[in-house]
C-alpha positions as CSV (number, residue, x, y, z in Angstrom):
1,M,0.0,0.0,0.0
2,S,1.4,3.4,-1.0
3,L,0.2,6.8,-0.1
4,A,0.7,9.9,-2.2
5,I,1.3,13.2,-0.6
6,D,1.2,16.4,-2.5
7,I,3.0,19.4,-1.1
8,V,1.5,22.6,-2.3
9,E,2.6,26.1,-1.5
10,V,0.0,28.2,0.3
11,K,-0.2,31.5,-1.6
12,T,-3.6,33.1,-1.1
13,K,-5.7,34.0,1.9
14,S,-8.1,31.3,0.8
15,D,-5.3,28.7,0.8
16,I,-4.3,29.8,4.3
17,K,-7.8,29.4,5.6
18,K,-8.0,25.9,4.1
19,F,-4.7,25.0,5.7
20,V,-5.8,26.4,9.1
21,K,-9.2,24.5,9.0
22,F,-7.7,21.2,7.9
23,P,-7.2,19.9,11.5
24,F,-10.9,20.4,12.1
25,S,-11.7,17.6,9.7
26,L,-8.6,15.5,10.6
27,Y,-9.4,15.5,14.3
28,K,-13.2,15.8,14.2
29,N,-13.8,12.4,16.0
30,N,-11.1,12.9,18.6
31,P,-12.7,13.9,21.9
32,Y,-9.3,15.1,23.2
33,W,-8.6,17.6,20.5
34,V,-8.9,21.2,21.5
35,P,-9.5,23.3,18.4
36,P,-7.4,26.5,18.0
37,I,-9.0,29.9,17.5
38,I,-9.1,30.3,13.7
39,K,-8.4,34.1,13.8
40,E,-5.2,33.6,15.9
41,E,-4.0,30.9,13.5
42,M,-4.7,33.1,10.5
43,D,-2.7,35.9,12.2
44,C,0.3,33.6,12.4
45,F,0.6,33.7,8.6
46,N,0.1,37.4,8.3
47,S,3.4,39.2,7.9
48,N,1.9,42.4,9.3
49,K,1.0,40.8,12.6
50,N,3.7,38.2,13.0
51,P,7.1,39.7,13.9
52,S,8.8,36.4,12.8
53,F,8.5,37.5,9.2
54,D,11.0,40.3,9.9
55,H,13.9,37.8,10.1
C-alpha cells in the first residue's frame, strides 16, 4: 500500500484558511482535540501581525 502526498505552496488567503481549517476535519472524531482559535491561527501567517517575518 502506498500513499501519495502532494506538497502545495500556500499562496492566497483562501489557501491559508483551508490550511488552518484542515485539522478540524482531521481530528473531528477525537474527543481530546482542542481546536485552535481560527483568527489567531490566521494571524500567524500574516506578515503584518507576526514579527517572525522580519527575520
